[in-house]
Backbone as XML, in Angstrom:
<?xml version="1.0"?>
<chain id="A" units="angstrom">
  <residue number="1" name="UNK">
    <atom name="N" x="115.269" y="113.773" z="-30.701"/>
    <atom name="CA" x="115.702" y="112.654" z="-31.521"/>
    <atom name="C" x="116.026" y="111.432" z="-30.659"/>
  </residue>
  <residue number="2" name="UNK">
    <atom name="N" x="116.635" y="111.649" z="-29.485"/>
    <atom name="CA" x="116.974" y="110.513" z="-28.639"/>
    <atom name="C" x="115.722" y="109.835" z="-28.099"/>
  </residue>
  <residue number="3" name="UNK">
    <atom name="N" x="114.652" y="110.609" z="-27.872"/>
    <atom name="CA" x="113.393" y="110.004" z="-27.431"/>
    <atom name="C" x="112.821" y="109.107" z="-28.518"/>
  </residue>
  <residue number="4" name="UNK">
    <atom name="N" x="112.908" y="109.537" z="-29.720"/>
    <atom name="CA" x="112.421" y="108.746" z="-30.841"/>
    <atom name="C" x="113.218" y="107.446" z="-30.983"/>
  </residue>
  <residue number="5" name="UNK">
    <atom name="N" x="114.511" y="107.523" z="-30.780"/>
    <atom name="CA" x="115.362" y="106.330" z="-30.846"/>
    <atom name="C" x="115.028" y="105.357" z="-29.723"/>
  </residue>
  <residue number="6" name="UNK">
    <atom name="N" x="114.815" y="105.880" z="-28.506"/>
    <atom name="CA" x="114.440" y="105.025" z="-27.376"/>
    <atom name="C" x="113.091" y="104.352" z="-27.615"/>
  </residue>
  <residue number="7" name="UNK">
    <atom name="N" x="112.138" y="105.110" z="-28.131"/>
    <atom name="CA" x="110.825" y="104.561" z="-28.426"/>
    <atom name="C" x="110.922" y="103.462" z="-29.487"/>
  </residue>
  <residue number="8" name="UNK">
    <atom name="N" x="111.689" y="103.686" z="-30.511"/>
    <atom name="CA" x="111.865" y="102.676" z="-31.560"/>
    <atom name="C" x="112.533" y="101.422" z="-31.003"/>
  </residue>
  <residue number="9" name="UNK">
    <atom name="N" x="113.536" y="101.589" z="-30.155"/>
    <atom name="CA" x="114.225" y="100.443" z="-29.555"/>
    <atom name="C" x="113.279" y="99.662" z="-28.651"/>
  </residue>
  <residue number="10" name="UNK">
    <atom name="N" x="112.460" y="100.373" z="-27.867"/>
    <atom name="CA" x="111.501" y="99.708" z="-26.978"/>
    <atom name="C" x="110.477" y="98.914" z="-27.783"/>
  </residue>
  <residue number="11" name="UNK">
    <atom name="N" x="109.990" y="99.465" z="-28.873"/>
    <atom name="CA" x="109.030" y="98.763" z="-29.718"/>
    <atom name="C" x="109.638" y="97.506" z="-30.345"/>
  </residue>
  <residue number="12" name="UNK">
    <atom name="N" x="110.881" y="97.587" z="-30.752"/>
    <atom name="CA" x="111.559" y="96.415" z="-31.313"/>
    <atom name="C" x="111.704" y="95.313" z="-30.275"/>
  </residue>
  <residue number="13" name="UNK">
    <atom name="N" x="112.040" y="95.682" z="-29.039"/>
    <atom name="CA" x="112.174" y="94.688" z="-27.966"/>
    <atom name="C" x="110.837" y="94.039" z="-27.644"/>
  </residue>
  <residue number="14" name="UNK">
    <atom name="N" x="109.778" y="94.838" z="-27.577"/>
    <atom name="CA" x="108.453" y="94.296" z="-27.291"/>
    <atom name="C" x="107.968" y="93.383" z="-28.406"/>
  </residue>
  <residue number="15" name="UNK">
    <atom name="N" x="108.265" y="93.718" z="-29.630"/>
    <atom name="CA" x="107.844" y="92.892" z="-30.763"/>
    <atom name="C" x="108.582" y="91.558" z="-30.787"/>
  </residue>
  <residue number="16" name="UNK">
    <atom name="N" x="109.820" y="91.528" z="-30.324"/>
    <atom name="CA" x="110.617" y="90.306" z="-30.344"/>
    <atom name="C" x="110.327" y="89.407" z="-29.141"/>
  </residue>
  <residue number="17" name="UNK">
    <atom name="N" x="109.800" y="89.951" z="-28.051"/>
    <atom name="CA" x="109.596" y="89.186" z="-26.811"/>
    <atom name="C" x="108.661" y="87.988" z="-26.974"/>
  </residue>
  <residue number="18" name="UNK">
    <atom name="N" x="107.495" y="88.104" z="-27.619"/>
    <atom name="CA" x="106.610" y="86.941" z="-27.705"/>
    <atom name="C" x="107.235" y="85.746" z="-28.410"/>
  </residue>
  <residue number="19" name="UNK">
    <atom name="N" x="108.055" y="85.959" z="-29.395"/>
    <atom name="CA" x="108.668" y="84.832" z="-30.103"/>
    <atom name="C" x="109.600" y="84.057" z="-29.184"/>
  </residue>
  <residue number="20" name="UNK">
    <atom name="N" x="110.320" y="84.727" z="-28.327"/>
    <atom name="CA" x="111.235" y="84.045" z="-27.415"/>
    <atom name="C" x="110.551" y="83.485" z="-26.195"/>
  </residue>
  <residue number="21" name="UNK">
    <atom name="N" x="109.335" y="83.960" z="-25.883"/>
    <atom name="CA" x="108.643" y="83.541" z="-24.664"/>
    <atom name="C" x="107.682" y="82.379" z="-24.894"/>
  </residue>
  <residue number="22" name="UNK">
    <atom name="N" x="107.622" y="81.844" z="-26.097"/>
    <atom name="CA" x="106.698" y="80.748" z="-26.362"/>
    <atom name="C" x="107.131" y="79.514" z="-25.593"/>
  </residue>
  <residue number="23" name="UNK">
    <atom name="N" x="106.143" y="78.824" z="-25.025"/>
    <atom name="CA" x="106.443" y="77.619" z="-24.245"/>
    <atom name="C" x="106.277" y="76.375" z="-25.110"/>
  </residue>
  <residue number="24" name="UNK">
    <atom name="N" x="106.765" y="75.275" z="-24.598"/>
    <atom name="CA" x="106.621" y="73.998" z="-25.281"/>
    <atom name="C" x="105.163" y="73.583" z="-25.286"/>
  </residue>
  <residue number="25" name="UNK">
    <atom name="N" x="104.688" y="72.871" z="-26.296"/>
    <atom name="CA" x="103.300" y="72.419" z="-26.308"/>
    <atom name="C" x="103.065" y="71.374" z="-25.221"/>
  </residue>
  <residue number="26" name="UNK">
    <atom name="N" x="101.838" y="71.269" z="-24.769"/>
    <atom name="CA" x="101.492" y="70.286" z="-23.745"/>
    <atom name="C" x="101.661" y="68.884" z="-24.301"/>
  </residue>
  <residue number="27" name="UNK">
    <atom name="N" x="101.974" y="67.956" z="-23.420"/>
    <atom name="CA" x="102.087" y="66.563" z="-23.835"/>
    <atom name="C" x="100.712" y="66.047" z="-24.198"/>
  </residue>
  <residue number="28" name="UNK">
    <atom name="N" x="100.666" y="65.015" z="-25.017"/>
    <atom name="CA" x="99.389" y="64.467" z="-25.457"/>
    <atom name="C" x="98.648" y="63.756" z="-24.334"/>
  </residue>
  <residue number="29" name="UNK">
    <atom name="N" x="99.347" y="63.374" z="-23.287"/>
    <atom name="CA" x="98.700" y="62.706" z="-22.162"/>
    <atom name="C" x="99.569" y="62.787" z="-20.934"/>
  </residue>
  <residue number="30" name="UNK">
    <atom name="N" x="98.948" y="62.679" z="-19.757"/>
    <atom name="CA" x="99.741" y="62.767" z="-18.528"/>
    <atom name="C" x="100.631" y="61.545" z="-18.357"/>
  </residue>
  <residue number="31" name="UNK">
    <atom name="N" x="101.808" y="61.773" z="-17.812"/>
    <atom name="CA" x="102.727" y="60.663" z="-17.566"/>
    <atom name="C" x="102.540" y="60.056" z="-16.198"/>
  </residue>
  <residue number="32" name="UNK">
    <atom name="N" x="101.861" y="60.774" z="-15.309"/>
    <atom name="CA" x="101.664" y="60.291" z="-13.955"/>
    <atom name="C" x="100.294" y="60.752" z="-13.495"/>
  </residue>
  <residue number="33" name="UNK">
    <atom name="N" x="99.286" y="59.965" z="-13.798"/>
    <atom name="CA" x="97.912" y="60.348" z="-13.493"/>
    <atom name="C" x="97.708" y="60.593" z="-12.016"/>
  </residue>
  <residue number="34" name="UNK">
    <atom name="N" x="96.957" y="61.628" z="-11.707"/>
    <atom name="CA" x="96.583" y="61.869" z="-10.316"/>
    <atom name="C" x="95.484" y="60.904" z="-9.912"/>
  </residue>
  <residue number="35" name="UNK">
    <atom name="N" x="94.592" y="60.576" z="-10.822"/>
    <atom name="CA" x="93.514" y="59.638" z="-10.544"/>
    <atom name="C" x="93.408" y="58.679" z="-11.715"/>
  </residue>
  <residue number="36" name="UNK">
    <atom name="N" x="93.392" y="57.419" z="-11.401"/>
    <atom name="CA" x="93.230" y="56.387" z="-12.415"/>
    <atom name="C" x="91.842" y="55.790" z="-12.291"/>
  </residue>
  <residue number="37" name="UNK">
    <atom name="N" x="91.364" y="55.146" z="-13.325"/>
    <atom name="CA" x="90.093" y="54.455" z="-13.202"/>
    <atom name="C" x="90.305" y="53.249" z="-12.294"/>
  </residue>
  <residue number="38" name="UNK">
    <atom name="N" x="89.218" y="52.712" z="-11.742"/>
    <atom name="CA" x="89.345" y="51.630" z="-10.769"/>
    <atom name="C" x="89.939" y="50.361" z="-11.371"/>
  </residue>
  <residue number="39" name="UNK">
    <atom name="N" x="89.904" y="50.229" z="-12.696"/>
    <atom name="CA" x="90.467" y="49.031" z="-13.321"/>
    <atom name="C" x="91.806" y="49.314" z="-13.992"/>
  </residue>
  <residue number="40" name="UNK">
    <atom name="N" x="92.426" y="50.434" z="-13.656"/>
    <atom name="CA" x="93.660" y="50.826" z="-14.328"/>
    <atom name="C" x="94.735" y="51.229" z="-13.320"/>
  </residue>
  <residue number="41" name="UNK">
    <atom name="N" x="95.083" y="50.329" z="-12.396"/>
    <atom name="CA" x="96.148" y="50.629" z="-11.456"/>
    <atom name="C" x="97.456" y="50.774" z="-12.204"/>
  </residue>
  <residue number="42" name="UNK">
    <atom name="N" x="98.250" y="51.743" z="-11.809"/>
    <atom name="CA" x="99.566" y="51.890" z="-12.410"/>
    <atom name="C" x="100.652" y="51.442" z="-11.439"/>
  </residue>
  <residue number="43" name="UNK">
    <atom name="N" x="100.230" y="50.826" z="-10.334"/>
    <atom name="CA" x="101.182" y="50.359" z="-9.347"/>
    <atom name="C" x="100.595" y="49.161" z="-8.610"/>
  </residue>
  <residue number="44" name="UNK">
    <atom name="N" x="101.441" y="48.193" z="-8.301"/>
    <atom name="CA" x="100.996" y="47.032" z="-7.537"/>
    <atom name="C" x="101.133" y="47.251" z="-6.042"/>
  </residue>
  <residue number="45" name="UNK">
    <atom name="N" x="101.580" y="48.427" z="-5.659"/>
    <atom name="CA" x="101.713" y="48.802" z="-4.253"/>
    <atom name="C" x="101.274" y="50.256" z="-4.136"/>
  </residue>
  <residue number="46" name="UNK">
    <atom name="N" x="100.782" y="50.663" z="-2.966"/>
    <atom name="CA" x="100.350" y="52.054" z="-2.829"/>
    <atom name="C" x="101.496" y="53.037" z="-3.031"/>
  </residue>
  <residue number="47" name="UNK">
    <atom name="N" x="101.187" y="54.147" z="-3.688"/>
    <atom name="CA" x="102.165" y="55.188" z="-3.965"/>
    <atom name="C" x="101.951" y="56.307" z="-2.940"/>
  </residue>
  <residue number="48" name="UNK">
    <atom name="N" x="103.005" y="56.684" z="-2.228"/>
    <atom name="CA" x="102.851" y="57.726" z="-1.223"/>
    <atom name="C" x="102.765" y="59.095" z="-1.892"/>
  </residue>
  <residue number="49" name="UNK">
    <atom name="N" x="102.004" y="59.987" z="-1.289"/>
    <atom name="CA" x="101.832" y="61.340" z="-1.808"/>
    <atom name="C" x="100.634" y="61.996" z="-1.174"/>
  </residue>
  <residue number="50" name="UNK">
    <atom name="N" x="100.496" y="63.290" z="-1.377"/>
    <atom name="CA" x="99.362" y="64.026" z="-0.800"/>
    <atom name="C" x="98.067" y="63.510" z="-1.388"/>
  </residue>
  <residue number="51" name="UNK">
    <atom name="N" x="97.226" y="62.956" z="-0.543"/>
    <atom name="CA" x="95.986" y="62.324" z="-0.962"/>
    <atom name="C" x="94.822" y="63.266" z="-0.700"/>
  </residue>
  <residue number="52" name="UNK">
    <atom name="N" x="94.086" y="63.640" z="-1.748"/>
    <atom name="CA" x="92.961" y="64.544" z="-1.594"/>
    <atom name="C" x="91.624" y="63.811" z="-1.514"/>
  </residue>
  <residue number="53" name="UNK">
    <atom name="N" x="91.640" y="62.468" z="-1.550"/>
    <atom name="CA" x="90.400" y="61.711" z="-1.418"/>
    <atom name="C" x="89.850" y="61.852" z="-0.007"/>
  </residue>
  <residue number="54" name="UNK">
    <atom name="N" x="88.532" y="62.023" z="0.093"/>
    <atom name="CA" x="87.888" y="61.963" z="1.401"/>
    <atom name="C" x="87.717" y="60.490" z="1.761"/>
  </residue>
  <residue number="55" name="UNK">
    <atom name="N" x="87.329" y="60.224" z="2.994"/>
    <atom name="CA" x="87.101" y="58.838" z="3.403"/>
    <atom name="C" x="86.009" y="58.202" z="2.547"/>
  </residue>
  <residue number="56" name="UNK">
    <atom name="N" x="84.942" y="58.954" z="2.271"/>
    <atom name="CA" x="83.849" y="58.432" z="1.441"/>
    <atom name="C" x="84.296" y="58.134" z="0.018"/>
  </residue>
  <residue number="57" name="UNK">
    <atom name="N" x="85.141" y="58.984" z="-0.543"/>
    <atom name="CA" x="85.645" y="58.743" z="-1.899"/>
    <atom name="C" x="86.561" y="57.529" z="-1.925"/>
  </residue>
  <residue number="58" name="UNK">
    <atom name="N" x="87.394" y="57.378" z="-0.897"/>
    <atom name="CA" x="88.279" y="56.206" z="-0.825"/>
    <atom name="C" x="87.443" y="54.928" z="-0.740"/>
  </residue>
  <residue number="59" name="UNK">
    <atom name="N" x="86.383" y="54.964" z="0.078"/>
    <atom name="CA" x="85.498" y="53.799" z="0.207"/>
    <atom name="C" x="84.854" y="53.477" z="-1.140"/>
  </residue>
  <residue number="60" name="UNK">
    <atom name="N" x="84.408" y="54.495" z="-1.856"/>
    <atom name="CA" x="83.788" y="54.272" z="-3.170"/>
    <atom name="C" x="84.777" y="53.668" z="-4.163"/>
  </residue>
  <residue number="61" name="UNK">
    <atom name="N" x="86.029" y="54.111" z="-4.129"/>
    <atom name="CA" x="87.058" y="53.546" z="-5.017"/>
    <atom name="C" x="87.250" y="52.062" z="-4.721"/>
  </residue>
  <residue number="62" name="UNK">
    <atom name="N" x="87.299" y="51.714" z="-3.433"/>
    <atom name="CA" x="87.491" y="50.317" z="-3.035"/>
    <atom name="C" x="86.295" y="49.479" z="-3.489"/>
  </residue>
  <residue number="63" name="UNK">
    <atom name="N" x="85.080" y="49.989" z="-3.263"/>
    <atom name="CA" x="83.881" y="49.265" z="-3.697"/>
    <atom name="C" x="83.844" y="49.139" z="-5.216"/>
  </residue>
  <residue number="64" name="UNK">
    <atom name="N" x="84.298" y="50.154" z="-5.922"/>
    <atom name="CA" x="84.351" y="50.109" z="-7.382"/>
    <atom name="C" x="85.333" y="49.073" z="-7.908"/>
  </residue>
  <residue number="65" name="UNK">
    <atom name="N" x="86.286" y="48.681" z="-7.065"/>
    <atom name="CA" x="87.260" y="47.657" z="-7.452"/>
    <atom name="C" x="86.775" y="46.249" z="-7.083"/>
  </residue>
  <residue number="66" name="UNK">
    <atom name="N" x="85.502" y="46.130" z="-6.653"/>
    <atom name="CA" x="84.921" y="44.815" z="-6.403"/>
    <atom name="C" x="84.917" y="44.360" z="-4.959"/>
  </residue>
  <residue number="67" name="UNK">
    <atom name="N" x="85.235" y="45.249" z="-4.033"/>
    <atom name="CA" x="85.225" y="44.898" z="-2.608"/>
    <atom name="C" x="83.906" y="45.317" z="-1.983"/>
  </residue>
  <residue number="68" name="UNK">
    <atom name="N" x="83.579" y="44.701" z="-0.839"/>
    <atom name="CA" x="82.378" y="45.075" z="-0.095"/>
    <atom name="C" x="82.728" y="45.138" z="1.401"/>
  </residue>
  <residue number="69" name="UNK">
    <atom name="N" x="81.776" y="45.584" z="2.192"/>
    <atom name="CA" x="81.960" y="45.679" z="3.647"/>
    <atom name="C" x="83.256" y="46.397" z="4.018"/>
  </residue>
  <residue number="70" name="UNK">
    <atom name="N" x="83.498" y="47.540" z="3.419"/>
    <atom name="CA" x="84.697" y="48.326" z="3.682"/>
    <atom name="C" x="84.594" y="48.914" z="5.085"/>
  </residue>
  <residue number="71" name="UNK">
    <atom name="N" x="85.652" y="48.758" z="5.878"/>
    <atom name="CA" x="85.621" y="49.274" z="7.242"/>
    <atom name="C" x="87.012" y="49.718" z="7.695"/>
  </residue>
  <residue number="72" name="UNK">
    <atom name="N" x="87.035" y="50.509" z="8.751"/>
    <atom name="CA" x="88.289" y="50.900" z="9.396"/>
    <atom name="C" x="89.207" y="51.767" z="8.557"/>
  </residue>
  <residue number="73" name="UNK">
    <atom name="N" x="88.666" y="52.564" z="7.638"/>
    <atom name="CA" x="89.524" y="53.378" z="6.780"/>
    <atom name="C" x="90.197" y="54.500" z="7.571"/>
  </residue>
  <residue number="74" name="UNK">
    <atom name="N" x="91.505" y="54.574" z="7.430"/>
    <atom name="CA" x="92.287" y="55.642" z="8.043"/>
    <atom name="C" x="93.410" y="56.020" z="7.092"/>
  </residue>
  <residue number="75" name="UNK">
    <atom name="N" x="93.691" y="57.317" z="7.017"/>
    <atom name="CA" x="94.786" y="57.778" z="6.163"/>
    <atom name="C" x="96.070" y="57.756" z="6.975"/>
  </residue>
  <residue number="76" name="UNK">
    <atom name="N" x="97.118" y="57.096" z="6.438"/>
    <atom name="CA" x="98.393" y="57.011" z="7.153"/>
    <atom name="C" x="99.263" y="58.231" z="6.871"/>
  </residue>
  <residue number="77" name="UNK">
    <atom name="N" x="100.452" y="58.264" z="7.462"/>
    <atom name="CA" x="101.335" y="59.423" z="7.316"/>
    <atom name="C" x="101.969" y="59.524" z="5.930"/>
  </residue>
  <residue number="78" name="UNK">
    <atom name="N" x="101.750" y="58.552" z="5.048"/>
    <atom name="CA" x="102.227" y="58.614" z="3.663"/>
    <atom name="C" x="101.110" y="59.032" z="2.710"/>
  </residue>
  <residue number="79" name="UNK">
    <atom name="N" x="99.922" y="59.357" z="3.262"/>
    <atom name="CA" x="98.801" y="59.793" z="2.432"/>
    <atom name="C" x="98.022" y="58.649" z="1.812"/>
  </residue>
  <residue number="80" name="UNK">
    <atom name="N" x="98.147" y="57.444" z="2.343"/>
    <atom name="CA" x="97.465" y="56.268" z="1.800"/>
    <atom name="C" x="96.310" y="55.897" z="2.726"/>
  </residue>
  <residue number="81" name="UNK">
    <atom name="N" x="95.114" y="55.776" z="2.137"/>
    <atom name="CA" x="93.967" y="55.286" z="2.907"/>
    <atom name="C" x="94.115" y="53.779" z="3.059"/>
  </residue>
  <residue number="82" name="UNK">
    <atom name="N" x="93.979" y="53.269" z="4.285"/>
    <atom name="CA" x="94.083" y="51.835" z="4.556"/>
    <atom name="C" x="92.889" y="51.377" z="5.379"/>
  </residue>
  <residue number="83" name="UNK">
    <atom name="N" x="92.412" y="50.174" z="5.071"/>
    <atom name="CA" x="91.284" y="49.616" z="5.807"/>
    <atom name="C" x="91.131" y="48.143" z="5.495"/>
  </residue>
  <residue number="84" name="UNK">
    <atom name="N" x="89.960" y="47.618" z="5.828"/>
    <atom name="CA" x="89.650" y="46.210" z="5.576"/>
    <atom name="C" x="88.417" y="46.137" z="4.682"/>
  </residue>
  <residue number="85" name="UNK">
    <atom name="N" x="88.348" y="45.074" z="3.884"/>
    <atom name="CA" x="87.199" y="44.877" z="2.999"/>
    <atom name="C" x="87.106" y="43.408" z="2.620"/>
  </residue>
  <residue number="86" name="UNK">
    <atom name="N" x="85.935" y="43.006" z="2.144"/>
    <atom name="CA" x="85.702" y="41.628" z="1.696"/>
    <atom name="C" x="85.753" y="41.567" z="0.177"/>
  </residue>
  <residue number="87" name="UNK">
    <atom name="N" x="86.338" y="40.481" z="-0.312"/>
    <atom name="CA" x="86.297" y="40.208" z="-1.751"/>
    <atom name="C" x="86.320" y="38.701" z="-1.931"/>
  </residue>
  <residue number="88" name="UNK">
    <atom name="N" x="85.340" y="38.192" z="-2.658"/>
    <atom name="CA" x="85.219" y="36.753" z="-2.911"/>
    <atom name="C" x="85.178" y="35.975" z="-1.604"/>
  </residue>
  <residue number="89" name="UNK">
    <atom name="N" x="84.468" y="36.528" z="-0.601"/>
    <atom name="CA" x="84.302" y="35.840" z="0.673"/>
    <atom name="C" x="85.487" y="35.907" z="1.609"/>
  </residue>
  <residue number="90" name="UNK">
    <atom name="N" x="86.509" y="36.647" z="1.260"/>
    <atom name="CA" x="87.707" y="36.746" z="2.095"/>
    <atom name="C" x="87.910" y="38.183" z="2.557"/>
  </residue>
  <residue number="91" name="UNK">
    <atom name="N" x="88.128" y="38.356" z="3.867"/>
    <atom name="CA" x="88.429" y="39.682" z="4.427"/>
    <atom name="C" x="89.909" y="39.961" z="4.195"/>
  </residue>
  <residue number="92" name="UNK">
    <atom name="N" x="90.213" y="41.142" z="3.663"/>
    <atom name="CA" x="91.600" y="41.483" z="3.358"/>
    <atom name="C" x="91.873" y="42.942" z="3.689"/>
  </residue>
  <residue number="93" name="UNK">
    <atom name="N" x="93.121" y="43.273" z="3.906"/>
    <atom name="CA" x="93.532" y="44.658" z="4.072"/>
    <atom name="C" x="93.660" y="45.275" z="2.685"/>
  </residue>
  <residue number="94" name="UNK">
    <atom name="N" x="93.153" y="46.487" z="2.532"/>
    <atom name="CA" x="93.209" y="47.189" z="1.242"/>
    <atom name="C" x="93.719" y="48.610" z="1.444"/>
  </residue>
  <residue number="95" name="UNK">
    <atom name="N" x="94.156" y="49.203" z="0.336"/>
    <atom name="CA" x="94.638" y="50.588" z="0.395"/>
    <atom name="C" x="94.203" y="51.345" z="-0.855"/>
  </residue>
  <residue number="96" name="UNK">
    <atom name="N" x="94.125" y="52.681" z="-0.719"/>
    <atom name="CA" x="93.869" y="53.583" z="-1.842"/>
    <atom name="C" x="94.910" y="54.690" z="-1.743"/>
  </residue>
  <residue number="97" name="UNK">
    <atom name="N" x="95.726" y="54.823" z="-2.787"/>
    <atom name="CA" x="96.746" y="55.876" z="-2.767"/>
    <atom name="C" x="96.222" y="57.139" z="-3.444"/>
  </residue>
  <residue number="98" name="UNK">
    <atom name="N" x="97.052" y="58.163" z="-3.518"/>
    <atom name="CA" x="96.616" y="59.455" z="-4.063"/>
    <atom name="C" x="96.256" y="59.389" z="-5.534"/>
  </residue>
  <residue number="99" name="UNK">
    <atom name="N" x="96.704" y="58.358" z="-6.238"/>
    <atom name="CA" x="96.389" y="58.197" z="-7.651"/>
    <atom name="C" x="95.096" y="57.407" z="-7.856"/>
  </residue>
  <residue number="100" name="UNK">
    <atom name="N" x="94.518" y="56.902" z="-6.774"/>
    <atom name="CA" x="93.306" y="56.119" z="-6.869"/>
    <atom name="C" x="93.544" y="54.638" z="-7.045"/>
  </residue>
  <residue number="101" name="UNK">
    <atom name="N" x="94.805" y="54.193" z="-6.952"/>
    <atom name="CA" x="95.111" y="52.771" z="-7.047"/>
    <atom name="C" x="94.562" y="52.050" z="-5.831"/>
  </residue>
  <residue number="102" name="UNK">
    <atom name="N" x="93.780" y="50.996" z="-6.071"/>
    <atom name="CA" x="93.256" y="50.158" z="-5.007"/>
    <atom name="C" x="94.051" y="48.862" z="-5.007"/>
  </residue>
  <residue number="103" name="UNK">
    <atom name="N" x="94.686" y="48.568" z="-3.883"/>
    <atom name="CA" x="95.535" y="47.371" z="-3.802"/>
    <atom name="C" x="95.263" y="46.607" z="-2.520"/>
  </residue>
  <residue number="104" name="UNK">
    <atom name="N" x="95.249" y="45.268" z="-2.610"/>
    <atom name="CA" x="95.216" y="44.470" z="-1.384"/>
    <atom name="C" x="96.615" y="44.455" z="-0.766"/>
  </residue>
  <residue number="105" name="UNK">
    <atom name="N" x="96.663" y="44.351" z="0.538"/>
    <atom name="CA" x="97.972" y="44.246" z="1.197"/>
    <atom name="C" x="98.522" y="42.859" z="0.946"/>
  </residue>
  <residue number="106" name="UNK">
    <atom name="N" x="99.781" y="42.821" z="0.535"/>
    <atom name="CA" x="100.405" y="41.526" z="0.195"/>
    <atom name="C" x="101.302" y="41.080" z="1.311"/>
  </residue>
</chain>
């Protein structure tokens, strides 16, 4: 009889567990994009963080933002790619952060 009682108690606990273990639904959209489109910067300055862009991807992001002749790209200790590029006939320092924000150095 005690085995039957233990089995019944275990079944009741297992049946109740999924209702208490349900998680909150996912948000409708990310609050902090890992990658933004080239025309959708969410920051006017580079954001530090682990940057997974390769040098070629960083160069493509900069070119996609309207720059040309990208050179000297190096990732700094804050995870920001920095280099030089031309835009509207002017050579400027540019950066690409981990979110894909392309910004000129101010």
